Steps between C-alpha positions, in 0.01 A plus 500: 500500500795729585850371443715463810827467313759757616596776260863451387733784601614754243867442426716810458816398316661832596501389863707194410750722319518738796538213748790358298674840490450562873627159604796515261607855597389492869450874465196708408720765336701255289187302403334826390802588284499150349136533397528867398251624759516723807599383851162621628312287246717199580441552874124493438538181297698340784218588736250337268714185476525485879119512531446233234768261628441587866873526559731806532736349235777759563579639846750753631837377630696815578542699175407203282192287438508123535258240369272302726497118483186520281678741264798266471262213418333709228812650341588226250136438412440871435805517272379193309150647454642827363725313256200301377293815466777653293508198272121498474481865397797497261431489124551157350846447350538463126429155362781298346336340192735201532333408830140519373289186518174628354238410242363795304167485318467727196182557301565580135370462148667211319727720290616703801553181699710352221704823484558504874558133577836462327643830620384453858632145505840625385510777761388261772773255408758777526371682808225306681529128428265411786188659351228330296261665253135417442323663205122529498284590201313829498159481662207537261339752733676741734552334837655574838794262451757760606298607801437140606866406467441236232724700263820684594533702180284565195686591183336612177247760387376603844141621467314354797646566842371561850534859629796419725695305237841640403563519125825574315524542125792310350503535123279653230467304176304518179309233313669340200391241244666158533504294178686197370797546264375528143160631605346727230511798738880484504511594133455867419373787715259403774190720465187504717307339213748214458514449877119485522473258206712233672350235724557566869518312828369696799610449859230535764441317826132593463472380140459844345556543128564874502739738671685833457633397158143468369419849626803638316408314179143630519632857489642409157172340393659156527433181692696181542400135510588323823518133410559373853505628858746347746538564875876560496774664295728196493235289327433784256869535416531126448204507261645798312826308455315215325231683302430830327315658792633823648556514876546816701779523753630791712858590406762774506610705202819295480302177453333583167653477155248723317446237236848532354597142576811616685592342830358679803786710635758252379742405772256571785263275691121541473326672788362258763139543388578414138751224560238231434420655162871487419520135607211418266670685214224759473550840340368803690360777281398854588123539483409807290233616745500733803452234769509582873820395678510201732642566846638204690518553874508312826259516794536382859331539837657767724573246776788380279647844423769490773558124494858427394418182308219669307726798433747264330217349292380841379853608415556175307180552297612852414838376382347232279231711333718808463783303343420672171404867443127566478342605174 
C-alpha cells in the first residue's frame, strides 16, 4: 500500500540568511555586500523568496525599496532564526572544569587504578569538584565497552581495541622485582640465577604461570618457580610484603635501588605506579634480564575526542601518570 503522507519540504538555511539581510537592509545592493555576494545573485535570491512566500517582500517607493506588511511581520522572526543558526553552527565553547557535574567511568588494572585514583581525586578537588569517578576492573576478554559507552576511558596496557578507538601512549616503564626488606635478593649482586632461584608470585587475570620473564630466563637456560598466581598486582605486592615471594611491578629507573639498600631517589616521591610498593615498604630491584618494556596508555571512543569534559579527564590522567619521568 502506497503512503499518502506528504514529502516534507527541503529547508535551505541560506534563504533564511538572505531573507534576514534583505529585510534588515531593505536594499538588494546592501544585502549583497553584507553577505559578500553579487547584487545579481541577491536579486535572484529575492525572486526565489518571493515565489516561496508568495509575497513581493520589498517593493519600489521612488529610489528606495520598502517592506510589505508580510515582510514586516517576518523581519524579527528571520533575525531570530539566523541568530539561532549561528549559535547552532558555532564550535562549542571551552568547558570550565569547575562547572562540570559528570561521572566518569575508567577501566584499569588494579595497580593503574590505585595510581590514578589519588591523583585524579586531588585534581578534581582543585579544579572540578563536581565530578565523580567510577573505576572498573579490566575485562577478562576484549569487549566493546568503549564503543558501547559503558566505559569513558581505558587506561593501562592497551592491546585490544576496536579499529576506530583512539589510543595515546602515556609512559613507558620496565619490569622490576618487588621484595620485602631483608629479602635474600637484597644482599649482593642480583644475577639471573639468583633471581630464578627465588620463589615468585605471578599476576595473571587468566591464571597463567608464565610470561615474558620466563622467556628471558629460558634464554639463559634457567627457569623460575611460581608459587602462586594472583589476578592483580596489589594482591601480589601485599603477599611479597609478608613473605619471601618476588613480585613483578612496572617502574621507572628512579624507583629502583639496584640492591644497594639506599633509599629510592631520597627526597623524591615514588612514581604513581609504584606508590603502593612504597607504602608497603617494598624494595624495587632491577631485574638482570632483557625484558620488554611496558607501555601504559589510554584509549577512548572518538565520539568523546572533542567533548570538553572528556578532554579535561584525559589531560588529568596525563598529568597524574606523567608526574615522574619515564624509565
